[in-house]
N, C-alpha and C positions, 0 to 999 in steps of 0.2 A: 812562578809557580802558583802563590796564593792568588795571583790575579785570574789564573786559569781556573781554579777551583771556584773561585766565586763568578766564574763566567758561565760554568756548567752549572753550578747551583742556581743560577737565575734563568738560565736558559731551557734546562730541564721541565720544570713545570709549565714554562710556556708550550714547549713542544708538546707535551701531553695534552695540554688544553686544546691546541690545534687539531692535534691527532684525532682528540674526542669529537671535536665538532665536525671534523672531516666525515667522520664515520658515522655520524648520527643520523637515526632514521628520519625518514618524512614521514609525519604523522597526519592520517586521515581519519578523520570523525566523520562518523556514519549516522546522522539522525534517522531513527527509528520511530518508535512509539512506547506505549506502556510494556511492561516486563511480560505481560500476560498474552499480548497480542502476537498477530503473525508477523508482523513489520520487525518486532525486535527480535524475534526468534531467528528469522531469515536474515536479518542486517547482522545478527551476533555471529551467525554461520559464515557469512560473505566475509566478515571483518578478519575472522581467523583463516580463512582460505586467502584471501589476499597478503595477509602477513607471512603466509607459507610460501605464496608463489612469486611474488614481486621483491626483488632484491632490494633492500635499502628503505622499505615501507613497513612501517607498524600500522596497522588499523585497528580502530575499536567503534562498537555500536554505542551509541549514546541515546538513553532513555530520555524521550521527549513527549511532547503532547500531541506528536503525529503530525500529519501532513501541512497545517498551516504553520505550525511552530518551524517545522523543516526548511519550509520555503523560506522563511523569513531569515533564520539563521544561515543557509546555505548561501543566499542571496547577499547578506552582509558579510560573507567570507569566514563566518565562526565555523562552518563545516564544510568538507570537501563535497560529501555525497549526503543524499536525502531521498527517503522514501515518500511518495505522496500518492495519493488518488488521481486519476487523469483529471477529474473534473477540478480538483482544486488548482492544479498544475495547470491547467488551460487557463483557468481565473487570473492566477497569478502572472501569468505571461501577457494578459490583457488588461491587467489593472482593475480588474472588476471585483466586486464584494467578495469576501472580505478584505481584499486589498486595495488601498486608495491610488496606487500608482502601479504601472507594469514593473514587475521583480526581475532582477537579474538570474533568471534561471535557463537552463537547456537540458534537455533530455539527454539520459545515458542508455535507457532499454525500457521497453514494455517489460514486465515481470510476468504477472500471471492475474487472472480476474478475481477481484472480489465481488462477490455475487449478492446481491439484493434479494436474499430468501424470505418467503411470506408463508406465513403459517396461519391456520385459523381452526377455531373449535368446529367438531361437526353440525352443532345447531345452526350456524351460519349458512351452512349449505354454500359456500363459496368454491366456484368451479376457477373462475378467474377473477383478478382484481378488480374489473367491473363490478362484482357482487359485493364489494365492502362499504357500499354506500351509506348503509344503516348499520355498520357494526362498530363498535368501540376497539379501534386500533391505536396501537403503540408504533410509531414509525421511528423511535430512536432517542436518544438524548437530544436536547436543544442544541442547535447548533452543528450537530455531528454531519457527517456526509451521508449517513443513514437517512437521519431526517430530512434532507434536501433532496435527496434521490426519491424516497418515499412519496413526498407531497407533490414530486414532479411526476411521478409515474401515476399516482390517484389521480391527477388532475386530467392526465393525458387519457385516462382510462374513463374519465366522467364520473368517478365515484369519490372524489373529495368532499368531505363533509366537516367542516372545521370543528363543528360541536363535538364530534367524536373521537378526535385527534388528540392522543397522550404523547408525551414525551417521556418515557421510561429508559431507564438502563436495560440492557439484553436480560439479565437475572433478575430484574424487578418485574417485565413483561411476562416472563416465564412464569413467575411464581403468582402474578396475578392472573394468568390464565389458568393456572391449576387450581385457583381459589376460586374461579366463576366470575373475577371482577375485571375481565379484558376478554375481548372476542378474538382479536388476530394480533398478530407482532410480525415486525419487519426488523430483520438482522442483516447488515452489511459485513460480509466475512467469507473467509475461505470454506469451501464444503469439503467434509460435514464441520457445522460450527457447536461448541458445546452448548450453547443454550437449547437449540432446535434438538441435539441429542438428547438433552434431559426433558424436554418437554415433550418428544414422541416416544421417549420411553415410559413416561409416566401419565400420558393421556392419550385420547383417540385424535389428536389434532392433526391435521393434513396440510401439506403444502398447496399453496395456492399459484395457480399457473399465469403466466403473461401470455397473452396471444400476439400472433406476428402482426396485427394492425394494431395492437395497442403499443408493442415495442417500437414500431416504425413511427408511431406518432409521436415518442418521446424522442427518437433518433433524430428525427427531422430537425427539432429546435436543439438538441443538444446532442451533438455528433460525436462525442467524446464517449458516449456509453455504447454498450454493446449487447446485443441479443444472445444469451448464452444458455446452456442446458444444465441442469442439476441433474448428475446420472440417477439411472435407478437405482433403488436401495441405498442410497445414500443416508437414508433414515427409516427407522422402523415402520413395518407396515405401509411402506411406499416404493413399491417396485417399479413405478414407471418413470420415465424421465420427464422433466419439467423444465420447460421454457422460463426463463428469468432474465434480469437485467444485470450486467455487470458494470461495474466503474473501476477498470483496472488499475492496480498497483505498478507504479513508474518509479524508475531508478533515475535520479538527475541530480545535476551539479550546476554550478554558476556559469557563466557565460565566457567569463575571463579566466576560468580553471585552466591550468597549465595543460594544453593539448596533448604533450607526450605522457603525462602522468596519466590523465584520463584514458588514452588508448593502452597504457599498463593495465590499468585497473580493470577495463572492460575485458581485454585479452585474458585477465587471469579467471574471471568469472565465467565468461563462453569458451574457453579452451578447456574448461575443467567442469562441464555441465553435470557430469556424473556425481561429483563431489557436492555440486549445488543441489541436485535434486535429493540428494540424503539428509538434508538439513531439516525439511519440512515436507509434509505431504502437497503443500500449495506451490512448493518450489519445483516440483516434478513438472508443472507446464511451462517452466522458463526453457525458452528455446531460441535459437538463431533465427528460425523460420517467422517468428512473431515480434522479435526483438525492436524490429524498427516500426512498428505500429504505435507511435507514440503521439501524443496530442499536440506537441510542440515541437520545432525543429531539434534534431540532433546535434550534440555539442561536436566540433570538429574532429577532436580525438575519437569519439566514439563512433562517428562517422567513418573516418579512416578504418578502422578495424573492420567495421560490417562490410563496407565496400570494397576490401580485399578478398573477402570469404567468396 
């Protein structure tokens, strides 16, 4: 009897431990961006949706430095999913700067276009980006996707002037334009973006368009960019639609991520697009029709989901 009581006392904790282990959730970390950015807001909403819709999976959005950090951490197996701009993800797959070797990444889905929006003060009289050659232009923080795309676009339009280029944060650029210390600003973000809402509400700044020829000259060299349209009335006193360049947001994973898990994660998001669209205005653009337009190959788990539809 004593032996039986001892055996029960010894086995019960072990059984409880095994039971807890067997029922433990799979943890899915999602690399996003800063807490004020669209990457983080959409990623946090997706994490909540995945946790509700995929049995045995708990997802959480991690605050990160965005695309480059996400690529490196997902590639290293530190996170399961990550958000990236198409340009950064393409460079990562090829081992191009800022990456020294090809990274361990596969696409899950094209999400929505991040748009390079250009605004100038009226005295510049800029109709298209070709008119910015003599303007003091902020193209975004140093090393940012905005700065890279802004420089490439100005060069494609024949209006890049290194002496006039500044690398300010979006808020700094808006304030500089309001104070008369800057002529034009570029912001890579969803539409509308807070920096330009403030700018157009407090000044007579206008959006500057990209022409079809300028867009094609850029896309010829960088095929992961897209010509997009900023809808009319997105900003005050600017009723007409304006052509711009987009650097799409892409959801990605590692090449060796579990195919069944990636399938379930993809299914949870794209079978519930109504819930996804409610997360943020930018997420309303996420659809099955565009999801496979990724700059690198789809992960087999994601491909299985989209090929079955």
